[in-house]
C-alpha positions in Angstrom: -44.2 -31.2 72.4 -42.8 -32.9 69.0 -42.2 -36.0 68.2 -38.9 -36.8 70.0 -40.3 -35.5 73.1 -43.3 -37.8 72.6 -41.2 -41.2 72.4 -39.4 -40.0 75.3 -42.6 -39.2 77.5 -44.2 -42.5 76.1 -41.3 -45.1 76.0 -40.7 -43.6 79.9 -44.3 -44.8 80.8 -43.7 -48.6 79.1 -40.5 -48.4 81.2 -42.6 -47.7 84.4 -45.5 -50.3 83.3 -42.5 -53.0 83.0 -40.5 -52.5 86.1 -43.8 -52.3 87.8 -44.0 -56.0 86.9 -40.7 -57.4 87.6 -39.9 -60.4 89.9 -38.4 -59.9 92.9 -34.9 -60.5 93.7 -35.4 -62.6 97.2 -35.0 -66.4 98.0 -33.2 -69.1 96.6 -34.3 -68.1 93.3 -32.9 -64.5 93.8 -29.9 -65.0 91.6 -32.1 -66.1 88.5 -34.4 -63.2 89.2 -31.3 -60.9 89.3 -30.0 -62.0 85.8 -33.7 -61.5 84.8 -34.1 -57.9 85.8 -30.0 -57.4 84.4 -31.3 -58.2 80.9 -34.8 -56.5 81.4 -33.3 -53.3 82.7 -30.6 -53.1 79.9 -32.5 -50.4 78.3 -33.7 -50.4 74.9 -36.6 -48.8 72.8 -39.3 -50.6 74.5 -41.1 -50.5 71.0 -43.3 -53.3 71.2 -44.8 -52.0 74.3 -45.0 -48.7 72.6 -46.9 -49.8 69.7 -49.2 -51.7 72.0 -50.2 -49.1 73.8 -50.8 -47.2 71.5 -53.3 -48.9 69.3 -55.2 -49.4 72.5 -55.5 -45.6 73.5 -55.7 -45.3 69.1 -58.8 -47.4 69.1 -60.7 -46.5 72.4 -58.9 -48.5 75.2 -58.9 -47.1 78.4 -57.6 -48.5 81.8 -54.8 -50.7 82.3 -56.2 -53.8 80.5 -53.5 -53.6 78.2 -50.5 -52.9 81.0 -50.2 -56.3 81.8 -49.7 -57.6 77.8 -47.3 -54.4 77.2 -44.4 -56.1 80.2 -45.1 -59.3 79.0 -44.3 -59.0 75.3 -41.0 -56.7 76.5 -40.5 -60.0 78.8 -40.2 -62.2 75.8 -38.7 -60.2 73.2 -36.1 -59.9 75.8 -35.8 -63.2 76.4 -35.1 -63.4 72.4 -32.2 -61.8 72.9 -30.7 -63.3 75.7 -30.5 -66.4 74.1 -29.6 -64.5 70.8 -26.5 -63.5 71.9 -25.6 -66.7 73.6 -21.9 -68.5 72.3 -23.8 -71.3 70.8 -26.0 -68.5 68.4 -24.2 -65.2 67.7 -21.8 -65.3 70.7 -22.2 -61.2 70.9 -20.4 -59.9 74.2 -22.5 -56.3 74.0 -26.1 -55.8 73.8 -27.7 -52.1 74.0 -24.1 -51.1 75.2 -23.4 -53.4 78.2 -22.0 -56.7 78.9 -24.6 -59.4 77.8 -26.0 -61.8 80.3 -24.0 -64.4 80.0 -20.8 -62.6 79.8 -21.8 -61.3 83.4 -23.9 -64.4 84.8 -22.7 -67.3 82.7 -24.0 -69.2 80.0 -26.1 -71.6 82.3 -27.7 -68.6 84.5 -28.3 -67.2 80.5 -30.2 -69.8 79.3 -32.3 -70.3 82.4 -32.6 -66.3 82.7 -34.1 -66.2 79.5 -36.2 -69.6 79.7 -37.8 -67.9 83.3 -38.7 -64.6 80.9 -40.4 -66.7 78.5 -42.4 -68.3 81.0 -42.6 -64.9 83.5 -44.0 -63.6 80.4 -47.5 -65.5 80.2 -47.5 -65.4 84.1 -47.8 -61.7 83.7 -50.1 -61.5 80.9 -52.5 -63.8 83.0 -52.9 -61.1 85.3 -54.9 -59.3 82.9 -57.6 -61.2 83.9 -58.1 -59.8 87.2 -58.3 -56.3 85.8 -61.4 -57.4 83.2 -64.3 -55.4 84.1 -67.0 -57.8 82.5 -67.3 -60.5 80.9 -66.7 -58.5 77.3 -63.0 -57.9 78.7 -62.4 -61.3 79.8 -63.1 -62.7 76.1 -60.8 -60.2 74.8 -58.0 -60.9 77.3 -58.2 -64.8 76.3 -58.3 -63.5 72.2 -55.0 -61.5 73.1 -53.4 -64.8 74.9 -54.2 -66.4 72.0 -52.1 -63.8 69.9 -49.6 -63.8 72.1 -49.0 -67.7 72.5 -49.0 -68.0 68.3 -47.4 -65.4 67.8 -44.7 -65.9 69.4 -44.0 -70.1 69.5 -43.4 -72.3 66.3 -46.0 -70.3 64.2 -44.1 -66.9 65.0 -41.3 -65.8 66.7 -39.4 -69.5 67.8 -40.3 -70.6 64.1 -38.1 -67.8 62.9 -35.6 -68.4 64.9 -35.1 -72.2 64.4 -35.5 -71.4 60.8 -32.8 -68.6 61.3 -30.6 -71.2 63.3 -30.6 -74.2 61.2 -29.6 -72.0 57.9 -26.4 -70.0 59.6 -24.3 -69.7 57.7 -25.5 -70.9 54.4 -26.8 -69.0 51.3 -30.6 -68.4 51.6 -32.8 -67.7 48.9 -35.4 -64.9 49.1 -38.3 -66.9 50.4 -36.5 -68.6 53.3 -35.0 -64.6 54.2 -38.9 -63.0 54.1 -39.9 -66.1 56.6 -37.3 -65.7 58.5 -37.7 -62.0 59.0 -41.4 -62.3 59.2 -41.5 -64.4 62.2 -38.5 -63.7 63.9 -38.4 -60.2 64.1 -42.2 -58.7 62.7 -44.5 -61.3 64.2 -43.7 -59.6 67.8 -44.6 -56.4 66.5 -47.7 -57.5 64.6 -48.5 -59.5 67.9 -47.8 -56.0 69.6 -50.5 -54.3 67.6 -53.1 -56.9 67.4 -53.2 -57.2 71.4 -53.8 -53.6 71.5 -56.5 -53.5 68.9 -58.1 -56.5 70.5 -58.0 -55.4 74.1 -59.3 -52.4 72.8 -62.5 -54.1 71.1 -61.2 -54.5 67.7 -62.1 -57.7 65.6 -60.8 -57.2 61.8 -57.3 -57.2 62.5 -56.0 -58.3 58.7 -55.3 -55.0 58.1 -53.2 -54.1 61.3 -51.4 -57.6 60.7 -50.5 -56.5 57.6 -49.5 -53.2 59.5 -47.3 -54.9 61.9 -45.4 -56.8 58.8 -44.3 -54.0 57.1 -43.1 -52.4 60.1 -41.0 -55.3 61.2 -39.6 -56.6 57.9 -38.3 -52.8 57.4 -37.6 -52.7 61.1 -35.6 -55.5 60.4 -33.8 -54.7 57.0 -33.0 -51.4 58.7 -30.8 -53.5 61.5 -29.1 -55.4 58.4 -28.2 -51.6 56.9 -26.7 -50.5 60.5 -24.8 -53.8 60.7 -22.8 -52.7 57.8 -22.9 -48.8 58.3 -22.9 -48.3 61.7 -20.2 -48.2 64.6 -20.8 -50.3 68.3 -20.6 -47.1 70.1 -23.7 -45.7 68.0 -25.5 -48.7 67.9 -25.0 -50.5 71.5 -23.9 -53.8 69.9 -20.8 -55.4 68.0 -21.5 -54.5 64.1 -20.4 -56.8 61.0 -21.7 -59.7 63.2 -23.9 -60.8 60.1 -20.8 -60.7 58.0 -18.6 -62.4 61.1 -21.2 -65.2 61.3 -21.7 -65.9 57.3 -25.2 -64.5 57.5 -27.5 -64.0 54.4 -29.6 -60.9 54.8 -31.3 -58.3 52.5 -27.7 -56.4 52.6 -25.9 -59.3 51.2 -29.4 -60.5 48.7 -29.7 -56.9 47.3 -27.1 -54.5 48.4 -27.3 -51.4 50.7 -29.3 -49.0 48.2 -31.6 -51.7 47.0 -32.4 -52.6 50.8 -32.8 -49.2 51.8 -35.8 -48.9 48.8 -37.3 -51.8 50.3 -37.2 -50.2 54.3 -39.4 -47.3 52.2 -41.3 -49.0 50.5 -42.8 -51.1 53.1 -42.7 -48.3 55.7 -45.0 -46.4 53.5 -47.5 -49.2 53.0 -47.5 -49.0 56.5 -48.6 -45.7 57.2 -50.7 -46.1 54.1 -52.7 -49.1 56.2 -52.7 -46.9 59.8 -54.7 -44.0 57.7 -57.4 -46.5 57.0 -57.9 -46.6 60.7 -59.9 -43.6 63.3 -58.3 -41.6 66.1 -55.2 -39.5 66.0 -52.7 -41.2 64.3 -49.7 -38.7 64.4 -48.1 -40.4 66.7 -48.1 -43.6 65.1 -47.0 -42.0 61.9 -44.2 -41.1 62.7 -43.2 -43.6 64.8 -43.2 -45.6 62.0 -41.1 -43.4 59.5 -38.4 -43.1 62.1 -37.7 -46.6 61.6 -36.1 -45.5 58.4 -33.7 -43.4 59.2 -32.9 -44.6 62.7 -29.2 -45.0 63.5 -29.3 -47.3 66.6 
């Protein structure tokens, strides 16, 4: 089986896990659940849950302990996309090739759907306690929850989003841009790899965290490049939005050529760190490398 087939298979497995944890569309909150599920089922790479499951497996994890965290991570990621697309932020009408949540359900419903997904993510992750087989696994779940909270809050994703919004349209120095990318994008990828490792029993997470940082920032810089070089049909969302919103990106600071070199440098470092781990690393290696050349 080649890499594309493996990725398709692993993405489909992640999709099944995610769908199994979605809220039921019933009762007086059915419309909110519908808005949440619309966004969750709009497609996407499912990159973060795939990262989590692969690291869990690579380091010897077995069973379903990782599953609630896979779904929770994608809920948190999707919550951030719903809010990013709002008129008060990026004001985008398309995401993953479909109308954005606020366009379909209205702005107030989209705000609440994003809030609900963030909270529901933690409700979902808590279910891992019920799957833990012994005291050791209970401690691993607790550590994974701590990571999930830290990497998605003010010291992680939301901190990065806050800095991004506060500096929207302003010229940025590279250190501020690095902070935004490290937290807004890389923190969730770091968390995905680290949570997979923790649930499998790993204790030393420094290199895995660094690996996630490299992958996450490379991924975001490649997104900057695609915003300039791709088209809406290929990318699934409007292109040129960074320029429209006067955003400072790696492309505006360094130019496309240097931005591309930075993507390669960080991806190569992530692969180097990966080589120090045990197990069959071929799929993760190929996945890291594919981020350099993705077109969407």
